C-alpha positions in Angstrom: 0.0 0.0 0.0 1.5 3.4 -0.9 0.4 7.0 -0.5 -0.2 9.0 -3.7 2.1 12.0 -3.5 1.2 14.0 -6.5 2.8 17.0 -8.2 -0.2 19.2 -8.3 -0.2 23.0 -8.8 3.6 22.9 -9.6 4.8 21.7 -6.2 4.7 18.5 -4.2 1.4 18.7 -2.4 -0.6 16.1 -0.5 -3.5 16.4 -2.9 -4.8 13.5 -4.9 -4.7 14.3 -8.6 -5.8 10.8 -9.2 -7.9 8.6 -6.9 -5.8 7.8 -3.9 -4.1 4.4 -3.8 -5.0 3.5 -0.2 -8.0 3.7 1.9 -7.5 7.2 3.4 -11.0 8.8 3.8 -9.8 12.4 3.7 -7.7 11.9 0.6 -10.7 10.3 -1.1 -12.9 13.2 -0.1 -10.4 15.8 -1.3 -10.2 13.9 -4.6 -14.0 14.0 -4.9 -14.1 17.7 -4.3 -11.2 18.5 -6.7 -13.1 16.6 -9.4 -16.3 18.4 -8.5 -14.7 21.9 -8.8 -13.1 20.8 -12.0 -9.5 21.7 -10.9 -6.9 20.9 -13.6 -4.4 18.3 -12.6 -1.5 20.6 -13.6 -1.3 24.3 -14.5 1.8 24.1 -16.6 4.5 26.7 -16.7 3.7 29.9 -14.8 5.6 32.1 -17.3 6.0 34.6 -14.5 6.7 38.1 -15.9 7.9 41.0 -13.7 6.2 44.3 -14.4 8.3 46.4 -12.1 7.7 47.5 -8.5 6.4 50.4 -6.6 8.0 51.8 -3.3 5.4 52.9 -0.8 5.8 54.0 2.8 8.7 51.6 3.6 7.2 48.7 1.5 7.8 47.4 -1.9 4.8 46.4 -4.1 6.0 44.0 -6.8 3.9 43.7 -9.9 3.7 40.4 -11.8 1.8 38.5 -14.5 1.4 34.8 -14.0 -0.1 32.1 -16.3 -2.6 30.1 -14.2 -3.4 27.8 -17.1 -3.2 28.0 -20.9 -5.0 31.1 -22.1 -5.6 32.5 -18.6 -3.2 35.0 -17.1 -3.3 36.7 -13.7 -2.2 40.3 -12.7 -0.6 39.9 -9.3 0.7 42.2 -6.6 3.1 41.2 -3.8 3.4 43.5 -0.9 6.6 43.1 1.2 8.9 45.0 3.5 11.6 46.9 1.6 14.3 45.1 3.5 13.1 41.8 5.0 15.6 40.4 7.4 14.7 36.7 7.0 12.6 34.4 4.9 9.1 35.8 5.1 5.8 34.1 6.0 3.2 34.8 3.4 -0.5 35.6 3.5 -2.7 35.3 0.5 -5.7 37.6 0.3 -8.9 36.3 -1.3 -11.7 38.6 -2.3 -15.3 39.0 -1.6 -17.8 39.7 -4.4 -16.7 42.7 -6.4 -13.3 42.7 -4.8 -10.0 43.0 -6.6 -6.4 43.9 -6.0 -6.9 47.7 -5.7 -10.1 47.7 -3.8 -10.0 49.3 -0.3 -10.0 46.2 1.8 -7.5 44.4 -0.5 -5.0 47.2 -0.1 -5.5 47.5 3.6 -4.5 44.0 4.6 -1.8 44.0 1.9 -0.1 47.0 3.5 -0.9 46.2 7.1 0.5 42.7 7.2 3.5 43.7 5.0 4.3 46.3 7.7 4.3 43.4 10.2 7.0 41.6 8.1 4.9 39.2 5.9 4.8 38.9 2.2 1.2 39.5 1.1 -0.1 38.2 -2.2 -3.1 39.8 -3.9 -4.4 38.9 -7.4 -7.2 40.1 -9.5 -10.0 37.4 -9.6 -11.3 36.5 -12.9 -13.9 39.0 -14.1 -12.7 41.9 -12.0 -10.4 45.0 -12.6 -7.6 44.0 -15.0 -9.4 40.7 -15.7 -12.6 42.4 -16.7 -13.1 43.0 -20.4 -13.5 46.8 -19.9 -11.2 47.1 -16.9 -14.0 47.8 -14.4 -14.1 47.2 -10.7 -16.9 45.7 -8.7 -18.5 44.0 -11.7 -19.2 40.6 -10.2 -18.8 39.2 -13.7 -17.9 35.8 -12.4 -21.4 35.5 -10.7 -23.3 35.4 -13.9 -25.8 32.7 -14.9 -24.6 32.3 -18.4 -20.9 32.2 -17.4 -21.6 29.7 -14.7 -23.5 27.4 -17.1 -20.8 27.6 -19.7 -18.1 26.8 -17.2 -20.1 23.9 -15.7 -20.7 22.4 -19.2 -17.0 22.4 -19.8 -16.4 20.6 -16.5 -15.4 23.6 -14.5 -17.0 25.6 -11.7 -16.4 29.3 -11.2 -15.5 28.7 -7.5 -13.0 26.2 -8.8 -11.4 28.7 -11.1 -11.1 31.3 -8.3 -9.5 28.7 -6.0 -7.2 27.3 -8.8 -5.9 30.7 -9.7 -5.0 31.3 -6.0 -3.3 27.9 -5.8 -1.2 28.8 -8.9 -0.2 32.1 -7.3 1.0 30.1 -4.3 3.0 27.9 -6.7 4.8 31.1 -7.8 5.3 32.3 -4.2 7.1 29.0 -3.5 9.5 29.5 -6.4 11.0 32.5 -4.5 13.9 32.2 -2.1 12.6 34.8 0.3 9.4 33.0 1.2 9.1 30.5 4.1 7.2 27.6 2.5 6.3 26.3 6.0 4.3 29.5 6.8 1.7 30.1 4.2 -1.7 31.4 5.1 -4.9 32.6 3.4 -7.3 35.3 4.6 -10.6 36.5 3.1 -13.9 38.0 3.9 -17.3 37.1 2.4 -16.7 35.3 -0.9 -13.0 35.5 0.1 -13.9 33.6 3.3 -15.7 31.0 1.2 -12.6 30.6 -1.0 -10.4 30.3 2.1 -12.5 27.4 3.3 -11.8 25.5 0.0 -8.1 26.3 0.2 -7.9 25.1 3.7 -9.6 21.9 2.8 -7.7 21.1 -0.5 -4.3 22.7 -0.4 -1.9 21.0 2.1 0.5 23.9 1.8 -1.9 26.2 3.7 -1.0 26.3 7.4 -3.5 29.0 8.5 -6.9 30.0 7.1 -8.5 33.2 8.3 -12.2 32.9 7.3 -14.1 36.1 7.7 -17.7 37.0 6.9 -18.6 33.4 6.2 -20.3 30.5 8.0 -19.7 26.8 8.0 -23.4 26.1 7.8 -26.2 25.4 5.4 -27.4 29.0 5.8 -24.9 29.9 3.1 -26.4 27.5 0.5 -29.2 29.8 -0.9 -26.7 32.5 -1.8 -24.7 33.8 -4.7 -24.5 31.4 -7.7 -20.7 30.9 -7.6 -21.0 29.8 -3.9 -24.4 28.0 -4.0 -23.4 25.4 -6.7 -20.1 24.2 -5.2 -21.2 24.2 -1.5 -24.5 22.4 -2.4 -22.5 19.8 -4.3 -20.0 19.5 -1.4 -22.9 18.9 1.0 -23.9 15.9 -1.1 -20.5 14.4 -0.2 -19.8 15.7 3.3 -21.4 17.2 6.4 -19.9 20.5 7.5 -17.6 19.0 10.2 -16.2 16.6 7.6 -15.4 19.6 5.3 -13.8 21.5 8.1 -11.7 18.4 9.1 -10.1 18.2 5.6 -7.8 21.0 6.9 -6.4 18.7 9.6 -3.9 18.2 10.9 -1.6 20.8 9.4 -3.9 23.9 8.9 -5.3 26.0 11.7 -8.6 27.9 11.1 -9.9 31.1 12.6 -13.4 32.2 11.8 -14.2 35.9 12.4 -17.7 37.2 12.0 -20.3 39.5 13.4 -23.3 37.9 15.2 -25.7 40.4 13.4 -24.3 39.8 9.9 -27.5 39.3 7.9 -25.5 39.2 4.7 -24.5 35.7 5.8 -26.9 34.6 8.4 -29.9 36.0 6.5 -31.5 37.0 9.8 -31.1 33.5 11.3 -28.9 34.3 14.3 -29.0 30.6 15.3 -26.7 30.0 12.3 -23.7 31.1 14.4 -24.5 28.5 17.1 -24.7 25.8 14.4 -21.4 27.1 12.8 -19.7 26.8 16.2 -21.1 23.4 16.8 -19.8 22.2 13.4 -16.3 23.5 14.3 -16.5 21.7 17.7 -17.5 18.5 16.0 -14.5 18.7 13.6 -12.0 19.3 16.5 -11.2 15.6 16.9 -9.5 15.6 13.5 -6.6 17.5 15.0 -4.3 16.0 17.6 -5.2 16.5 21.3 -3.0 18.9 23.2 -0.9 21.6 21.8 -2.1 24.9 20.4 -5.8 25.1 19.7 -6.3 24.6 15.9 -9.8 26.1 15.7 -10.6 29.6 16.8 -13.9 31.5 16.7 -14.2 35.3 17.0 -17.8 36.7 17.0 -18.3 40.4 17.3 -21.4 41.3 19.3 -23.8 43.3 17.0 -21.2 43.2 14.3 -22.2 43.2 10.6 -20.4 42.3 7.4 -17.0 43.7 8.2 -13.3 43.4 7.3 -12.5 41.1 10.2 -9.1 40.1 8.7 -7.7 43.5 9.9 -9.2 43.4 13.4 -6.7 43.0 16.3 -7.8 39.4 17.2 -7.2 38.3 13.6 -3.8 40.0 13.6 -2.8 38.3 16.9 -4.0 35.0 15.5 -1.8 35.5 12.4 1.1 36.2 14.8 0.5 32.9 16.6 0.2 30.8 13.4 2.6 32.4 10.9 4.6 35.0 12.9 4.9 38.7 12.3 8.7 39.2 11.9 8.6 43.0 12.3 6.7 43.1 15.6 6.3 41.0 18.7 3.0 40.2 20.4 3.3 42.9 23.1 3.7 45.6 20.6 0.9 44.2 18.5 -1.4 44.5 21.4 -0.4 48.1 21.9 -1.1 49.2 18.3 -3.9 51.8 18.0 -7.2 51.1 16.2 -9.3 53.3 14.0 -12.9 53.4 12.9 -13.0 52.1 9.3 -15.5 54.7 8.2 -13.3 57.5 9.6 -10.2 56.1 7.8 -12.1 55.8 4.5 -13.3 59.4 4.8 -9.8 60.6 5.6 -8.4 59.0 2.5 -11.4 59.3 0.1 -11.6 55.5 0.0 -14.8 54.3 -1.7 -17.1 51.7 -0.1 -19.9 49.8 -1.8 -23.4 51.1 -1.0 -24.7 47.7 0.3 -22.0 47.2 2.9 -20.6 50.8 3.3 -22.9 51.4 6.3 -22.3 51.8 10.0 -23.7 48.4 10.7 -21.3 46.9 8.2 -17.9 48.2 7.0 -18.1 51.8 8.3 -18.6 50.6 11.8 -15.6 48.3 11.9 -12.7 48.8 14.3 -9.5 48.1 12.5 -5.8 48.1 13.4 -4.2 51.4 12.5 -0.6 51.3 11.1 -0.9 54.4 9.0 -2.0 52.6 5.9 -2.4 55.0 2.9 -4.3 53.6 -0.1 -3.1 54.0 -3.7 -5.2 54.8 -6.8 -6.0 51.8 -9.0 -3.9 53.3 -11.7 -0.8 53.2 -9.5 -1.4 49.4 -8.9 -2.1 48.6 -12.5 0.0 45.7 -13.8 -1.0 45.4 -17.4 0.2 47.4 -20.4 -2.5 49.4 -22.1 -2.6 47.1 -25.1 -3.2 44.1 -22.9 -6.4 45.3 -21.2 -9.4 43.4 -22.4 -7.2 40.7 -24.0 -8.8 37.2 -23.9 -5.8 36.0 -21.9 -7.0 38.1 -19.0 -10.8 38.0 -19.2 -13.6 35.6 -18.1 -14.9 35.6 -21.7 -11.5 34.5 -22.9 -11.2 31.8 -20.3 -14.6 30.4 -21.1 -13.7 30.3 -24.8 -10.5 28.6 -23.9 -12.0 25.8 -21.9 -14.7 25.3 -24.6 -11.9 24.8 -27.1 -12.7 27.9 -29.2 -9.3 29.6 -29.0 -6.8 27.1 -30.2 -3.4 26.6 -28.6 -2.4 29.1 -26.0 0.4 29.1 -23.6 
């Protein structure tokens, strides 16, 4: 009997690209979910292209273009300290609906955690910003009935594409000699939290998953199309504790939510009790003793907020990955600021639906003097590349349907 160690996503990863050779229930379950999402077995050469860098307030923001798969390329930013002393832990930011690399609460964690000594990876998700056919932000082009149907007919799911592109970006991170491969985490809110759950379950390289604005519970099933389809299919295979347990034993999970987040709980406050019960039921998948692998933060009366930049989240990242530029005592002494006041000070735009006091404007976030940049400053692509099929959801759909011919 032997264990299948596959080369998936460009590195040695404990993920079954083919059905596992021995009776390991979790490997079998991961294999089923990988097939369900339609993840390619291999992405091929990353063809990583540097597009320069931008100094900003003691940080360097590197700009790259990566090839996730033939015919699908990804504008990428890497925030890092200007002079890192040692190999850096890395945190990958995943986006909520309408999010992309230059949106307010992609920039904020990018700069915040880089100031703490981490490398922070932020990509444009397919259908947004430089991966939108017209370069628009906040489009939600991936959550489209026609796009979802075309992808599913070709054996792919939109959630699978979002997750796969992030995995490919992690492949690239691990080609660098300044990244500590043993300390890779993912953090996201809302749909970004949903993506973080999949990465924790399927990618054995992830050691810490910060899941914000999302519940491990059936309350999320009647939701956005790109979430409803994969999570409904997942529930045909696994109960929620089983899905959570796929992160064991190597990945710790923190969930961070508000107990009055009707965006997720849909007014069913009991959802958070069920969410906590599912996490407790999964706990036995991790070894007894040692650091607690599952952490729940629930803000009283909190709405749909950027919990990844709250102090409890930052301290949890310190515990799991380390913050090379600051110790725990100094982290605890950092000031905080109201998110609405910070946005007003810097002219940072918020979406109408969540830019309220109950939601984002009412958040209390760690203040390290983050100054946002204009989307133009963070642009990665050349003018002639914008709207190219290699970067758009339309081009990717044509590619997986076999309409574009050979592409690198």
